[in-house]
C-alpha positions in Angstrom: 120.7 118.8 94.2 117.7 116.6 94.8 117.5 113.3 92.9 114.7 110.8 92.8 115.2 107.2 91.7 112.3 104.8 91.0 112.6 101.1 91.0 110.3 98.0 91.0 108.6 98.3 87.7 108.3 95.3 85.3 105.9 93.0 83.5 103.1 91.4 85.4 99.9 89.5 84.5 96.5 91.0 85.1 95.5 90.5 88.7 99.1 90.5 89.8 101.0 92.8 92.1 104.1 95.0 92.0 105.7 97.3 94.6 107.4 100.5 93.4 110.0 102.4 95.4 111.3 105.9 95.1 114.4 107.0 96.9 115.2 110.6 97.4 118.7 111.9 97.8 119.9 115.5 98.6 118.6 118.1 101.0 114.8 118.1 101.2 112.7 120.5 103.3 111.1 118.3 105.9 107.5 119.4 105.2 106.7 118.1 101.8 104.3 116.0 99.7 105.4 113.0 97.7 103.4 111.4 95.0 103.2 108.9 92.2 102.1 109.8 88.7 101.8 107.8 85.6 101.8 108.4 81.8 100.5 105.9 79.3 101.3 106.1 75.6 99.4 108.9 74.0 98.0 110.2 77.2 98.7 113.0 79.6 100.5 112.3 82.9 98.0 111.7 85.7 98.1 111.6 89.4 98.0 108.2 91.0 98.5 108.9 94.7 100.1 111.4 97.1 101.3 111.3 100.7 102.3 114.2 102.8 105.2 114.2 105.3 102.5 114.1 108.0 101.0 110.9 106.5 97.8 112.2 104.8 97.1 110.2 101.6 95.0 110.7 98.5 94.3 108.4 95.6 92.9 108.6 92.1 89.5 107.0 91.8 90.9 104.5 89.3 93.3 103.0 91.9 91.4 103.5 95.1 91.3 100.2 97.0 93.9 98.5 94.8 97.0 100.7 95.4 98.6 101.7 98.7 101.0 104.6 99.0 103.4 104.8 101.9 106.7 106.5 102.9 109.6 106.1 105.3 110.7 109.6 106.2 113.8 108.3 108.0 115.0 106.6 104.8 113.6 109.3 102.4 111.8 106.5 100.5 108.3 106.3 99.2 106.5 103.1 98.0 103.5 102.2 95.9 102.0 98.8 96.5 99.9 97.9 93.5 97.5 95.0 93.7 94.9 93.6 91.3 96.7 95.2 88.4 94.8 95.8 85.2 96.0 96.3 81.6 94.9 99.9 81.9 97.5 100.4 84.7 100.2 100.0 82.1 102.3 103.2 82.0 105.5 104.8 83.0 105.3 105.6 86.7 107.0 108.7 88.0 107.7 109.8 91.6 107.6 113.5 92.6 108.5 115.5 95.6 107.0 118.9 96.3 108.6 120.6 99.3 106.8 123.4 101.2 109.9 125.4 100.5 112.0 124.6 97.5 111.5 123.3 94.0 109.5 120.3 92.7 111.6 117.4 91.6 110.7 114.3 89.5 112.3 110.9 89.0 113.1 109.4 85.6 110.2 106.9 85.7 109.8 103.2 85.8 107.8 101.1 83.3 104.9 99.0 84.5 103.3 96.7 81.9 100.3 94.6 82.8 99.7 92.0 80.1 99.0 88.3 79.7 
């Protein structure tokens, strides 16, 4: 069974930085896409950024230039470096893995709050 565990969330002031981590355990097909999503209160879950096992990256327009997604395939870990955080970045952040073969799995989420 595949499990994803996020960490690194917390409270930060506007303009600050946080780095989220997502560690995957269990058997994963080597060709896959991992991604970060977020859900703010009263809003739908939205894509933040994705990275393929080959290293291709995509970002939502709202975070382009401020957030950086990366992954360490050897350690089955994905990261999200978030800089210049804004109050509108406040949300629960979820990681997801979508193997080329297999089922999609989600983590439980980590809260990020940007407030002064």
